[in-house]
N, C-alpha and C positions, 0 to 999 in steps of 0.2 A: 614480472608480468605486469603489463599495464592494462588498465580497464578503460576503454573508450565506449561509453554508452551509445547504443544504436539510436535511441531517441528518448525523449523525455515526455512522460505522461503526467497529467495533473489530476488531483482529486481534492474534494472538499466535503467535509462531514459536518452537517448541522446536527450537533449532538442532541439538542433538546427534542428535535423532531425525528432523530435517527434517519435522516435523509442524506444519502451520499450521492454526490455527483462525480462521475468519471468522465475524463476526456475520451474521445474516440480512440486515441492511441492506447489508453489503459485497457479498454475493452479488447483491442487487438492483442495486447500482451497476454491477457488472460484467456484468449481464445473464445471470447463470448460475443454475442450480438446484443446491442443495447435494447432492442425491442423484445428480446427473449429473456432478459435478466434484470432483476431489480437490485441495484446496488444498495447494500447496507453494511454496517460494521460486521454483523453476524455472517453475512454472505462472504465478506472478505476473509474473515477468520476461517470459515469452512474450506476455503481454497488454499490456505497456507498449508505447507507440508506438515503432516502430523508431528514430526520430530522438531519442528520449529515453532509450532503453535503456542506453546506455553511461554516461551521466551518473548515472542511478539506481543502476546497479551500483557506480559509484565512491563515491557517497554512502553506500550501505549498507556497502560494504567499509571505508570510513573509520570508520564508526560501530562496526563489529565490531572494528577495530584499536584505536581510542582510547576506546571506551566512552561517548562523549559523546552526549547527546540530539541529535536531528536533525529537520529538517523540509524538505520540498521539494514542488514541484508537478510533476506529470507528466501526460502524456496517456495515456489508456487506449483501446484498440481493443476494442470489444465484439464478440460473435459476429456481430451483424447488420451490422458495419462502421462503426457510428457511433463517433465519438470524443468522449470526455468528458475534462474536466480535473479532476484530483483533487489535493487538498492533504493530504499525509501528515505526521504527527508521530510520532516514535518514541523509544524508549529501549532501552538494552541492559542486561541483567542479567549479572553475571559470577560465576563460581564463585570460591571462596577462592583458587584457584591463578591467577586472572586470566583464565581462558578465558571467552569469550562463550558463554553457555549459553541465553540467551533474548533475543528482541527482541519488543517489543510496542508497540502504539500505536493511533492513530486515523486515520481517513481521512474527508475531507469532499469532497463533489462541489461544485466551484466553477465548473462549466461555464458560460461566458457564454450568456445567452439562455435558460437553464433556470430553473425556479422556484427562487429562492434563490441563483442564480449571479450573476455580474457583470452589472450592468445597463448 
């Protein structure tokens, strides 16, 4: 089975301010309207499927500690209850003193049965 993503969305997390910026495509993937939703790390975690949440938190935590690029798949629960499979890639930017100050990356919808997802 090959996975050809339908589109690529971008995100950027200012860790110190806990301010997350999402591209319009990421809002579409999540089934959300930018004017009705304030993106944050906690808001992201709340939308990760409950069975995937702990694993995602561990991966993000490890990246914050070691500063290494990461990638993972996780399920998303949209407001209408539908579940999508997303593939995320990310990297961490550190301050000169070593603190993680920014995380950024891309997300692709690889939901089976969706246009561009797994066939």
